[in-house]
MIGU-345609 format. One line per field, with one value per atom (N, C-alpha, C): x, y, z; residue number from 1; atom name; residue in one letter. Coordinates in nm, 2 decimals. Last residue first. Layout:
# residues N
px = c(X,...)
py = c(Y,...)
pz = c(Z,...)
num = c(NUM,...)
atome = c(CA,...)
residu = c(A,...)
//
This chain:
# residues 122
px = c(-1.51,-1.58,-1.50,-1.26,-1.33,-1.40,-1.21,-1.23,-1.31,-0.98,-1.12,-1.13,-0.78,-0.80,-0.95,-0.50,-0.64,-0.67,-0.20,-0.28,-0.43,0.04,-0.09,-0.18,0.29,0.26,0.12,0.41,0.32,0.27,0.72,0.63,0.54,0.95,0.85,0.74,1.27,1.13,1.03,1.50,1.49,1.36,1.44,1.53,1.52,1.17,1.23,1.31,1.04,1.13,1.18,0.70,0.84,0.92,0.40,0.49,0.63,0.13,0.25,0.34,-0.22,-0.11,0.01,-0.47,-0.43,-0.33,-0.59,-0.52,-0.48,-0.82,-0.78,-0.71,-0.83,-0.82,-0.77,-0.94,-0.91,-0.92,-0.79,-0.89,-0.85,-0.59,-0.69,-0.79,-0.56,-0.50,-0.61,-0.76,-0.70,-0.64,-0.95,-0.82,-0.76,-1.18,-1.19,-1.06,-1.04,-1.15,-1.17,-0.72,-0.82,-0.92,-0.48,-0.59,-0.67,-0.30,-0.28,-0.37,-0.15,-0.27,-0.23,0.06,-0.03,-0.15,0.07,0.14,0.03,0.03,-0.06,0.01,0.18,0.20,0.10,0.23,0.14,0.15,0.46,0.42,0.34,0.37,0.41,0.38,0.44,0.38,0.44,0.33,0.43,0.36,0.14,0.25,0.36,-0.02,0.02,0.14,-0.08,-0.18,-0.13,-0.05,0.00,-0.11,0.05,-0.05,0.01,0.12,0.17,0.06,0.11,0.04,0.11,0.14,0.20,0.13,0.07,0.02,0.07,0.26,0.24,0.18,0.31,0.26,0.24,0.63,0.49,0.43,0.90,0.82,0.67,0.98,1.02,0.94,0.73,0.84,0.86,0.62,0.64,0.75,0.41,0.55,0.58,0.19,0.20,0.35,0.10,0.20,0.19,-0.05,-0.06,0.03,-0.03,-0.01,-0.02,-0.17,-0.10,-0.08,-0.44,-0.35,-0.30,-0.47,-0.51,-0.40,-0.53,-0.47,-0.53,-0.48,-0.57,-0.49,-0.39,-0.35,-0.46,-0.31,-0.42,-0.39,-0.08,-0.12,-0.24,0.12,-0.01,-0.05,0.47,0.36,0.23,0.69,0.67,0.57,0.73,0.75,0.72,0.47,0.59,0.60,0.35,0.33,0.46,0.38,0.39,0.39,0.32,0.45,0.48,0.05,0.15,0.29,-0.14,-0.08,0.04,-0.37,-0.25,-0.21,-0.66,-0.60,-0.48,-0.63,-0.67,-0.60,-0.70,-0.60,-0.66,-0.78,-0.85,-0.75,-0.68,-0.64,-0.71,-0.81,-0.79,-0.78,-0.62,-0.74,-0.71,-0.47,-0.44,-0.57,-0.58,-0.57,-0.55,-0.38,-0.50,-0.48,-0.13,-0.21,-0.34,-0.12,-0.05,-0.14,-0.37,-0.31,-0.23,-0.35,-0.39,-0.31,-0.26,-0.37,-0.40,-0.08,-0.03,-0.13,-0.25,-0.14,-0.09,-0.41,-0.47,-0.36,-0.17,-0.30,-0.34,0.17,0.07,-0.06,0.47,0.34,0.25,0.80,0.69,0.56,0.98,0.95,0.84,1.14,1.11,1.07,1.00,1.07,1.04,0.82,0.96,1.04,0.59,0.59,0.73,0.66,0.64,0.64,0.66,0.79,0.77,0.39,0.49,0.63,0.27,0.23,0.34,0.38,0.41,0.38,0.27,0.42,0.45,0.00,0.05,0.20,-0.02,-0.05,0.01,0.05,0.14,0.11)
py = c(1.25,1.38,1.49,1.05,1.09,1.22,0.78,0.92,0.96,0.52,0.56,0.72,0.27,0.41,0.43,0.06,0.07,0.21,0.18,0.14,0.13,0.18,0.12,0.08,0.22,0.20,0.13,0.45,0.34,0.33,0.57,0.56,0.44,0.78,0.68,0.68,0.81,0.87,0.76,0.70,0.76,0.82,0.58,0.69,0.77,0.45,0.47,0.59,0.23,0.35,0.34,0.15,0.12,0.25,0.04,0.15,0.10,-0.12,-0.14,-0.02,-0.02,-0.09,-0.10,0.22,0.09,0.02,0.55,0.45,0.33,0.80,0.69,0.59,1.16,1.03,0.93,1.48,1.38,1.24,1.71,1.61,1.52,1.88,1.93,1.82,1.78,1.85,1.90,1.49,1.62,1.68,1.24,1.26,1.39,1.24,1.27,1.29,1.01,1.10,1.11,1.01,0.93,1.03,0.99,1.07,0.97,0.81,0.96,1.04,0.51,0.60,0.75,0.35,0.32,0.42,0.35,0.32,0.30,0.57,0.48,0.46,0.65,0.64,0.53,0.87,0.76,0.76,0.96,0.97,0.85,1.10,0.99,1.01,1.27,1.27,1.14,1.34,1.31,1.31,1.44,1.36,1.33,1.56,1.64,1.57,1.41,1.41,1.49,1.38,1.43,1.43,1.26,1.25,1.29,1.35,1.36,1.36,1.14,1.24,1.24,1.06,1.07,1.17,0.85,0.96,0.95,0.76,0.73,0.86,0.58,0.70,0.66,0.43,0.41,0.53,0.47,0.48,0.45,0.47,0.36,0.36,0.68,0.59,0.47,1.01,0.88,0.80,1.19,1.17,1.03,1.42,1.31,1.30,1.50,1.52,1.40,1.68,1.57,1.60,1.76,1.79,1.66,1.69,1.82,1.86,1.53,1.54,1.68,1.44,1.53,1.53,1.11,1.24,1.32,0.78,0.89,1.02,0.44,0.57,0.67,0.12,0.20,0.34,-0.14,-0.03,0.04,-0.43,-0.37,-0.26,-0.36,-0.43,-0.36,-0.20,-0.33,-0.42,0.03,-0.01,-0.16,0.17,0.09,0.06,0.49,0.37,0.30,0.73,0.61,0.48,0.93,0.93,0.80,0.87,0.85,0.84,0.68,0.81,0.78,0.43,0.47,0.61,0.24,0.36,0.40,-0.12,0.01,0.12,-0.36,-0.30,-0.17,-0.63,-0.53,-0.48,-0.70,-0.71,-0.60,-0.87,-0.74,-0.77,-1.13,-1.09,-0.96,-1.10,-1.11,-1.06,-1.27,-1.15,-1.18,-1.49,-1.47,-1.35,-1.53,-1.43,-1.41,-1.87,-1.76,-1.66,-1.96,-1.98,-1.86,-2.02,-1.93,-1.96,-2.18,-2.24,-2.15,-2.04,-2.15,-2.21,-1.84,-1.80,-1.92,-1.99,-1.93,-1.89,-2.22,-2.15,-2.10,-2.14,-2.23,-2.15,-1.99,-1.98,-2.07,-2.12,-2.08,-2.08,-2.20,-2.06,-2.02,-2.45,-2.39,-2.24,-2.63,-2.51,-2.46,-2.83,-2.87,-2.75,-2.71,-2.78,-2.81,-2.63,-2.53,-2.59,-2.88,-2.80,-2.70,-2.95,-3.03,-2.96,-2.74,-2.76,-2.85,-2.79,-2.66,-2.68,-3.04,-3.02,-2.90,-2.98,-3.08,-3.06,-2.80,-2.76,-2.85,-2.97,-2.86,-2.81)
pz = c(0.37,0.35,0.41,0.20,0.32,0.30,-0.02,-0.01,0.12,0.03,0.05,0.06,-0.13,-0.08,-0.06,-0.14,-0.14,-0.08,-0.31,-0.19,-0.22,-0.48,-0.52,-0.40,-0.24,-0.38,-0.39,-0.02,-0.03,-0.17,0.13,0.01,0.03,0.26,0.30,0.19,0.11,0.13,0.16,0.03,0.16,0.20,-0.21,-0.21,-0.08,-0.06,-0.20,-0.20,0.17,0.15,0.01,0.25,0.22,0.21,0.39,0.38,0.35,0.24,0.32,0.29,0.29,0.22,0.31,0.26,0.32,0.23,0.33,0.25,0.33,0.32,0.40,0.30,0.29,0.22,0.33,0.20,0.30,0.25,-0.03,0.00,0.11,-0.10,0.00,0.04,-0.43,-0.32,-0.23,-0.51,-0.55,-0.42,-0.62,-0.56,-0.61,-0.78,-0.64,-0.56,-1.01,-0.98,-0.83,-1.08,-1.01,-0.97,-1.35,-1.28,-1.20,-1.45,-1.48,-1.39,-1.34,-1.33,-1.36,-1.31,-1.43,-1.43,-0.96,-1.09,-1.20,-0.72,-0.80,-0.94,-0.42,-0.56,-0.62,-0.16,-0.21,-0.36,0.08,-0.06,-0.10,0.40,0.32,0.18,0.71,0.57,0.50,1.05,0.95,0.81,1.21,1.28,1.18,1.03,1.14,1.22,0.81,0.92,1.04,0.45,0.58,0.68,0.14,0.24,0.38,-0.18,-0.05,0.05,-0.47,-0.38,-0.24,-0.81,-0.68,-0.60,-1.06,-0.99,-0.85,-1.34,-1.20,-1.14,-1.65,-1.57,-1.43,-1.71,-1.68,-1.61,-1.73,-1.85,-1.83,-1.46,-1.55,-1.68,-1.39,-1.32,-1.41,-1.43,-1.48,-1.41,-1.23,-1.25,-1.30,-1.14,-1.24,-1.27,-0.81,-0.92,-1.01,-0.55,-0.65,-0.76,-0.20,-0.35,-0.43,0.03,0.02,-0.13,0.15,0.04,0.03,0.49,0.38,0.28,0.63,0.63,0.51,0.76,0.72,0.72,0.71,0.74,0.69,0.80,0.74,0.80,0.70,0.78,0.71,0.69,0.65,0.75,0.70,0.75,0.71,0.61,0.57,0.63,0.89,0.75,0.73,1.11,1.08,0.93,1.18,1.10,1.08,1.31,1.39,1.31,1.13,1.19,1.27,1.07,0.97,1.03,1.30,1.26,1.17,1.19,1.26,1.22,1.21,1.15,1.25,1.24,1.28,1.21,0.98,1.07,1.11,0.81,0.89,1.00,0.49,0.63,0.71,0.22,0.29,0.44,0.07,0.14,0.21,-0.25,-0.10,-0.03,-0.54,-0.46,-0.31,-0.73,-0.65,-0.56,-0.83,-0.90,-0.83,-0.73,-0.78,-0.85,-0.47,-0.60,-0.65,-0.13,-0.23,-0.36,0.08,-0.01,-0.13,0.22,0.15,0.06,0.33,0.23,0.16,0.52,0.39,0.29,0.65,0.65,0.52,0.74,0.67,0.66,0.69,0.75,0.67,0.76,0.66,0.73,0.94,0.94,0.84,0.73,0.86,0.85,0.47,0.50,0.64,0.43,0.46,0.51,0.35,0.48,0.52,0.09,0.19,0.33,-0.04,-0.03,0.08,-0.02,0.05,0.06,-0.17,-0.03,0.04,-0.42,-0.35,-0.20,-0.48,-0.47,-0.39,-0.48,-0.38,-0.36,-0.70,-0.56,-0.46,-0.91,-0.88,-0.73)
num = c(122,122,122,121,121,121,120,120,120,119,119,119,118,118,118,117,117,117,116,116,116,115,115,115,114,114,114,113,113,113,112,112,112,111,111,111,110,110,110,109,109,109,108,108,108,107,107,107,106,106,106,105,105,105,104,104,104,103,103,103,102,102,102,101,101,101,100,100,100,99,99,99,98,98,98,97,97,97,96,96,96,95,95,95,94,94,94,93,93,93,92,92,92,91,91,91,90,90,90,89,89,89,88,88,88,87,87,87,86,86,86,85,85,85,84,84,84,83,83,83,82,82,82,81,81,81,80,80,80,79,79,79,78,78,78,77,77,77,76,76,76,75,75,75,74,74,74,73,73,73,72,72,72,71,71,71,70,70,70,69,69,69,68,68,68,67,67,67,66,66,66,65,65,65,64,64,64,63,63,63,62,62,62,61,61,61,60,60,60,59,59,59,58,58,58,57,57,57,56,56,56,55,55,55,54,54,54,53,53,53,52,52,52,51,51,51,50,50,50,49,49,49,48,48,48,47,47,47,46,46,46,45,45,45,44,44,44,43,43,43,42,42,42,41,41,41,40,40,40,39,39,39,38,38,38,37,37,37,36,36,36,35,35,35,34,34,34,33,33,33,32,32,32,31,31,31,30,30,30,29,29,29,28,28,28,27,27,27,26,26,26,25,25,25,24,24,24,23,23,23,22,22,22,21,21,21,20,20,20,19,19,19,18,18,18,17,17,17,16,16,16,15,15,15,14,14,14,13,13,13,12,12,12,11,11,11,10,10,10,9,9,9,8,8,8,7,7,7,6,6,6,5,5,5,4,4,4,3,3,3,2,2,2,1,1,1)
atome = c(N,CA,C,N,CA,C,N,CA,C,N,CA,C,N,CA,C,N,CA,C,N,CA,C,N,CA,C,N,CA,C,N,CA,C,N,CA,C,N,CA,C,N,CA,C,N,CA,C,N,CA,C,N,CA,C,N,CA,C,N,CA,C,N,CA,C,N,CA,C,N,CA,C,N,CA,C,N,CA,C,N,CA,C,N,CA,C,N,CA,C,N,CA,C,N,CA,C,N,CA,C,N,CA,C,N,CA,C,N,CA,C,N,CA,C,N,CA,C,N,CA,C,N,CA,C,N,CA,C,N,CA,C,N,CA,C,N,CA,C,N,CA,C,N,CA,C,N,CA,C,N,CA,C,N,CA,C,N,CA,C,N,CA,C,N,CA,C,N,CA,C,N,CA,C,N,CA,C,N,CA,C,N,CA,C,N,CA,C,N,CA,C,N,CA,C,N,CA,C,N,CA,C,N,CA,C,N,CA,C,N,CA,C,N,CA,C,N,CA,C,N,CA,C,N,CA,C,N,CA,C,N,CA,C,N,CA,C,N,CA,C,N,CA,C,N,CA,C,N,CA,C,N,CA,C,N,CA,C,N,CA,C,N,CA,C,N,CA,C,N,CA,C,N,CA,C,N,CA,C,N,CA,C,N,CA,C,N,CA,C,N,CA,C,N,CA,C,N,CA,C,N,CA,C,N,CA,C,N,CA,C,N,CA,C,N,CA,C,N,CA,C,N,CA,C,N,CA,C,N,CA,C,N,CA,C,N,CA,C,N,CA,C,N,CA,C,N,CA,C,N,CA,C,N,CA,C,N,CA,C,N,CA,C,N,CA,C,N,CA,C,N,CA,C,N,CA,C,N,CA,C,N,CA,C,N,CA,C,N,CA,C,N,CA,C,N,CA,C,N,CA,C,N,CA,C,N,CA,C,N,CA,C,N,CA,C,N,CA,C,N,CA,C,N,CA,C)
residu = c(P,P,P,L,L,L,L,L,L,E,E,E,Y,Y,Y,R,R,R,P,P,P,N,N,N,Y,Y,Y,M,M,M,T,T,T,R,R,R,V,V,V,G,G,G,G,G,G,H,H,H,R,R,R,G,G,G,V,V,V,R,R,R,G,G,G,Q,Q,Q,V,V,V,R,R,R,L,L,L,S,S,S,R,R,R,G,G,G,A,A,A,H,H,H,V,V,V,G,G,G,T,T,T,I,I,I,H,H,H,R,R,R,R,R,R,G,G,G,L,L,L,W,W,W,V,V,V,V,V,V,T,T,T,I,I,I,S,S,S,G,G,G,S,S,S,G,G,G,D,D,D,A,A,A,L,L,L,E,E,E,A,A,A,E,E,E,L,L,L,A,A,A,P,P,P,V,V,V,G,G,G,G,G,G,R,R,R,P,P,P,R,R,R,L,L,L,T,T,T,I,I,I,M,M,M,R,R,R,L,L,L,N,N,N,G,G,G,E,E,E,L,L,L,R,R,R,V,V,V,P,P,P,V,V,V,R,R,R,D,D,D,P,P,P,A,A,A,D,D,D,G,G,G,I,I,I,R,R,R,Q,Q,Q,V,V,V,P,P,P,V,V,V,D,D,D,V,V,V,E,E,E,P,P,P,T,T,T,A,A,A,E,E,E,G,G,G,P,P,P,E,E,E,R,R,R,E,E,E,A,A,A,D,D,D,D,D,D,G,G,G,G,G,G,R,R,R,R,R,R,G,G,G,P,P,P,R,R,R,E,E,E,A,A,A,D,D,D,R,R,R,S,S,S,R,R,R,R,R,R,L,L,L,S,S,S,R,R,R,M,M,M)
//
């Protein structure tokens, strides 16, 4: 199956080769080392790392699945961070400083990052 996938990918123009082509389905994407950006300057749909303070935390089910939502702000803007399948994350509370890494998208016109990697800051 791998050789078939590799040959199909090679035939498609614009396909990236390298590590992505070698990864098996379900295998984790390697962590991308990106610099911290201001929330207001962060582009959509590319890996970004953001830092800010959590303004509010809400438990809001999405599609019947529990979802912990938080608003992360840094003075340049704010973003909604959503952890699907989580009701609580120890250490994540309003007023806490947090660094997140993931991709920013738009959901209902609101900038949102789903299931980001996160780091609690002092």
